[in-house]
N, C-alpha and C positions, 0 to 999 in steps of 0.2 A: 337633446339640448346640451350645449357645451358647458362644461364646468370650469371653475378656476380653483386650482390647488396651490395653497401657500405652504411651502416646505419648511420644516424645522431642521436645524443643523444635524440632529442625530439621525434623521432619515438619510441624508447625504452620506454620513459616515458609516451608516449600516450597510447601504448598498450604493456603491459608486455609480452603478448603472441605472439608478432609479429614475433619471430624467426621461428614459425611454419606456417607463412602465405605466404611463397615464394616457395612452392611446392618443386621441386627437384633441384632448383638452389643453387648457392653458396653465402654465406653471409660473409661479412667482417665487423668487428667492429674495427675501428681505435683506437690506444692507447689513442688519444685525447678524444675519447668518454668515455673510461674507467676513465680517469682523471676527466671528467665532472661529471660522475656518483658518483665518490668519494666526490666531493664537495657538491652534493645534498643529500647524504645519511643520513646526520644528521638533515636534516630539518623535522619538526614535521607535515608538511602538506602532501597532497596526492603525491605531486612530490617526496618528501623524501621517502615516503613509496614504491613508484614505483621503485625508484633508488635502494633501498635495495632488492626488489623482483628480479629485473634484475640481481643484483650482486649475489644473491643466486643461481639463475638459471645458471649463467655462471660458478659459483663455482662447482655446481653439475656436470656440463659437463666435468670438469677436470678429473673425474673418468673414462671417456670413451676414454681419449687420451690427447695429448698436443694441447692446444688451438693455440699455435703459429705455429703448423703444419697443423691444420685442424682436426675437430671432426665431424663425421658423424651425421647427423640429421635424425630423424624418417621419415621425408618427402623425404629423398633421396639425399639431398644436403649436403654441409659441411659448418661448422662455423669456422672461423678463426679470431684471434685477430692480427692485423697488427701493427708492430711498425712504428713510424714516419719515413719518408724517407727524404733524402736530398732535400732541396727545389728546385723544378723544376718550380715553378710558377713565373710569371712576378714580377719584383721588386715592382710594385705598390701594390701588395698584401702582406701585413704584415704577415710574417710567424708565429708571436707569437699569433695569434688568432686560437682558436680551430677549427673554421669553415674552415679556410684556411689550417690547417694541414690535415683536412679530404679531402678537395678538392685536396690537393697535392698528397695524396695517390691514389686518383681516377685518377688524371692526370698521375702519374708515372706508375700505373698499366695499364692504358690504352695504354700507349706506349709499355709496356713490353708485354702485351697480343696481341698487334697489333690491338686493337679494332678499329683503325681508318682505317684499311685496310678492303677490301671486304672479306665477309664471315668470319670474325673474331668474337670471343666471345664478345658480348656486355657487357659493364660496365656501371652500372647506380648508380647514387648518389640518395638515398632516404631520403628526408627530408621534414618536415612540415614548414620549414622556407622559405617564398617566396624569400627573398633577397639572400638566399644561392642558390636557384634554378637559380636565375638570374645571379649570379656570375658563376655558373657552366656552364650556357649556354654561357656566354662570353668566357669561356675557351675552348669551343667546346666540353664539356662533356654532356652526357645524364643525366638528372636530372628529377625526378618525385616526386610527392606527395605520401604519404602512403595512398592507396585508398581501402584497403581491407574491411574497415568498412564504407565506403561512401555510401550514399543513394541519389538517384535522387529525389530531393525535389519536382520536377514537378509531379512526379508520386507517391508521398507519399499518403499512405491510409488516407482517410478523415473520414471514418466511416458512410458516408451518400452518397446515390447515387439516381439519378432520372431515371425512366424508363417509356417508353410509352407502354401502354397495350390497349386491346379492352375495350370499356365501359362495356361489359358484365363481364369482369374479375373483375372490380371494384365493380360491383353490387354483384358478388359472394363473394368477400372479405367482404362486409358489412353484407351480409346475414349469411355466415357460420363463420365469425370472423377468417378466415384463408385462405391462398392461397399458394399452392405449388410453390416453386421457383426453378430455375436451380442451383444446388449446384456447378456447374463449374464457375458460375458468382458471386454468392453472398456468403458472409462470415457470420459466426455466430456473432449475436449481431449487424449486420449492419442495419442501418435505410434506409428504401426504401420509396421514395416518388413516388406514382403511378399517372400518368397522362394519359389521353386518347389520342389516336392517330387519332382521327376524328375531332380535333379542338374544341370539347366541353370543358366545364370547370370543368368536373368531376375530382376529385382527391381523394387520400387517402394516409394515412401515416401509416407504420407499421415497425416492427422490426423482423429481422430474428431470428428464434429460435436457441438456442444453445444445442439442444439435438441430433443434427446430422442429422435431417430430412430435414433441409432447408425449413421450413415453415414460411411465413410471418404472423405475428399476430398483431392485432391493439394495439396502445398504451393504457395504462390504461385510463379509462373513466374520472377519476378525476385527475385534474391537480396537479402535485406534489407540495408540499409546504414544506419547511425546515426552521425552526426558523423564520417564517414570510416572508421568501423570496420565491417569485413566479418567474417563468421563464418569461423573457421579450420577448424572441424570440424562435423560434423552435429549434435552436442550444442549447440554455440553457435548453429547455425542454428535449431534448434528452439526454444531459449531466446528468440531475438530475434523469432521468430514469435509467441510468447506475449506478449512484452513490448510488441510493437507492436499487439496486438489490443485494441481498446477494449471489446470485449464481456466481457473478463476483469477482475474487480475485484481479484483477488489472484493472484500468481505466487510460487512458491517455487523457489529454485535451491540445490541441495545439491551439494557437491563439495569435493575436497581443495584445498590451496593451489596457486595458479598456473593453475587451470582456466579463469579468465576471468570468473568469476561477477560480481564487483564492476565490472569494466571494461565489460562489455556492458550491465550494468544502468545504469550511469552515462551511457553513450553514448546509450542509447535515452531515457533520462530528459531528457538535454540536448536531444536531437532533438525530443521531444514538447513540452518546455517552453519552450526558448529559440527554436527555429526555427519550430515549427508552432503554438505558443500553444494547445495542446490542454489544457494544465493551467496554473493560475495560478502555480504555484511547485513547485520540487522540494525536498522535505525529506529530508535524510539523517540517519539517527540510528544510534547504536551503543551497545552496553552498555559501560560503563566498568569493565573488569575487567582488572587488571594481570596480565602474564605474568612470573612471578618476583616480585621484591620490589616493593612499591608505591612510587610516586613521592613520596607524601606530599603535603603542601600545596603548591599551585602558585599563584604570585601572578598578578595581572592580571585582565583582563576575562573574561567567560564565553568569548568566542571564543578569547582567548589561552590559557585553561586547556585548552580542547578540542583545541588544536593538538597537544598531547602524545599525545592518545588517538586522533586522527583521521588519523594519518599515512598510512594506506592510502588514505583517501578523497582527501586532498590530492595524493598522488602520482599517483593515477589522473586527477584533474581536470587536473593540469599536463601529464600525457601527452596527454590528449584535446585540451587547448588548443593545444599545439604539440608535435607528435611528433618534429620535427626538431631543435628547439633547447630543451633542458630549462629554461635560465635564463629564456627568454622565456615558456616554458610556465607557470612558476610565477608570473610577473607577470600573465599573462593569467588564470590561475586565481584570483588574488586579485581581479582585476577582475570576474570572473564572480560571485564571492562578495559583492563590494560592490554589484552590480547590484540586489540585493534579490530576485532570481529563485531564488536557491539559499539554503537554510538548513541549517546543520549543527548538530545538537543531540544531546544524550545521551538515552538512553531515560528517565532520571530526569525530564527536563523535559517529557516527553510527557503525564504524568498530568494530567487536567483540561482538556486542550485539545480543541478541535474543528477538524478540518482538512478542509473541503470543497474539491473541485476541485484537489487536490494530487497530485503524483507522489511517493509516499512510499517511501523505501528504508530497510529495517531490515537493517543488516549485522552479521555475527558473531552471528546470532540463537541460535547453540547455547549461548550463555552466559546465555540467558534461561530462566526457569521457565515452564511452561505458563500460569500465572496472569499473568505479565508479558506474554506474547504476547497473551493476551486483552485485557489492559489497552490495549495499543498498537492492536490491531485496532478496538477500540471508539472509538478517537479519530478514525477515518476517517469523513469526512462524505460527502454526496452528490457523486458524480463523482470521488471520489478512487480512485487505483489504488495498491495496496500491493504492493511487491516485497520479499521476505524472503529473505536469503541467509545461508549459513553452511556450516561444516564440523563435522559432529557428532563427529569424532575430535580436534578441537582445543578442548577444554573447559577453561576456566581457573577455573571457579567451583566451590567445595566443595559436595558433595552433589548435584551433577548428573553424569550420565554419558551415554553414547552412546544409551541407551535411554529416559531420563527428561527430557531437555531440551525446551525449548519448540518448537524447530525440528522435531524428528522427531515430536513430539506433534501439531503442526499439520499436517504432511504426512499423517499417518495419519488424522486426523479429517476433513480437507477433501477427500481424494480422492473423486472421483465427483461433486463439486459443479459445476454447469454454468458458474459464473463463475470457476472455479479451474483454474490450469494448473501443472504442475510438471515439472522436469527434474533429473535426477541427472547431474552431470558426472563423467567418469571419465578424461578425457585432459588432462594438464597441458600448457599452451602457454607458460608463462612462460619456461622455459629447460630445457635437458637436465639441469642440476644440480638444479633444483627438482623435476623429474619423478622423477629417481633418489632424491632425498631423501624425497619423499612415499611412495615405495614401500618404501624400506629402513629408514627411521628411525621 
């Protein structure tokens, strides 16, 4: 049975391609949503850009028919813009709010379609606003989150797995430096910890090849070192193996605060860019999202404005430049930035650029939407390596959550690609306090 989905503004702003995600069902966009898109279109941030893209998409559909009557979608459904209806909501809901105007259309349409009767066509309100879903529920309406890009965080790919094998297989692995594995179970560039199934303490660690043969190879005999930074645990070792591997175009690192994601990424970037000249430049970008109250307008040049948002990057650069003397480290970090080999930018400044031969770091990617992640990755030119880091449990953007942010979406979609590697960090190395805070708070 066909369904009717009434979309809230935040769904369109979250995913500009959402109109193609409802299969052969009908979509209704209330006039209140068009009005909200109009208020957002002049904004210079990602929300404004998405509002303009949605408006252009709707305008292109006018060539296929009248939107007030319904236009056929490639998926088989129809898209219709619905005018506001006379208020049918209880008096306690102020009709001058856009949310309530959308709910009113759903409420009125539900009565018209007889959706409250048995075997009638269901009408759903689709919104990423929790409070709006609660109000819809109070009105007896069916409401749901936009879930086409949601990922089950409990099943998210970690990049590492443990498996029990016969002791003879571990002996073979050490002797032949390889061990064939089941391609239906293991993925390219996945790290495997072998343990014996007889209770003995024999073990081995290897990494699945990315040549399509699904063979486990041992890690490099020499522990990786980048700008004086050595891995403090096996997760950091795995990450540095991936970061220093030129056969990988993209690496994602997921973990809680203090696990060393940003530090090892910057260290390997400096090693490959400054010392080995494997890349022309290191580009570090971050989403500009405030934690708590916004800072408001900031004076100065682009670099001066970004200093307020890029503190974590500058702190790590200063530490890497001089780990013994913090003051000299800050001076050396500014020298590195002035050398032209390192660029600090916001995600907003990435659109429209082409970046060949770069070592590109995207930090705090959990605050990006799947569409924004796609926009950033399409900036990468030939010979560019992209490293994306973040903590899905530290999201500061409205309408994103641990299941729908761009970071987890990317990990879920890219797993199994030959040029992709991923590690989930679990051990905090910053300090005992940071470790306890990440677990208890």
